[in-house]
C-alpha positions in Angstrom: -147.0 65.4 63.0 -149.3 64.6 65.2 -148.8 66.8 67.1 -150.2 69.3 64.0 -153.0 71.3 63.4 -155.1 70.8 59.8 -153.7 74.1 58.5 -149.9 73.6 59.7 -150.7 69.9 58.3 -152.0 71.7 54.3 -149.0 73.9 55.1 -146.3 71.2 54.7 -148.2 69.2 52.6 -148.3 72.7 49.9 -144.3 73.3 50.2 -142.6 72.3 47.6 -139.4 69.5 48.2 -137.5 72.4 48.2 -139.5 74.4 50.1 -139.7 71.9 52.7 -136.2 71.3 52.9 -135.0 74.8 53.4 -138.2 74.3 56.7 -136.6 71.6 57.6 -133.1 73.1 58.1 -134.3 76.3 59.9 -136.4 73.9 62.0 -133.1 72.4 62.4 -130.8 74.6 63.1 -133.3 76.6 65.6 -133.6 73.7 67.8 -130.7 73.5 69.8 -131.4 77.6 70.1 -130.8 79.2 73.8 -131.5 82.4 75.1 -127.8 83.4 74.9 -127.4 82.6 71.4 -130.3 83.7 70.4 -129.5 87.5 72.0 -126.1 86.8 69.7 -127.8 86.3 66.7 -129.7 89.1 67.6 -126.3 91.4 67.7 -127.1 92.3 71.8 -123.7 93.5 73.0 -122.4 92.5 76.0 -122.7 95.0 78.5 -118.9 94.4 80.3 -117.3 93.9 77.1 -118.5 97.1 74.5 -116.9 96.8 70.9 -117.4 100.7 70.5 -118.8 103.5 73.5 -120.7 105.9 71.5 -121.3 109.5 73.5 -123.6 112.5 73.2 -124.1 115.7 74.0 -126.5 117.9 74.4 -124.4 121.2 72.7 -121.1 121.5 71.7 -119.7 123.2 74.5 -120.4 119.9 76.5 -118.2 118.1 73.8 -115.4 119.6 75.2 -116.0 118.2 78.4 -116.5 114.6 77.1 -113.4 115.0 74.9 
């Protein structure tokens, strides 16, 4: 805990036991996070295998060409 600032130490000291446990659980979940796991949590899609494709056209006449 020596790496923490005085403000961080005070914040942790002011937390209830329940809040501290929630904080520690969240920290542990994120300690092993990777770039890929973060992208997945944010809902970023893989362009090589999209779940859907949305196409927007400028007018009704172009809708016939796309459809």
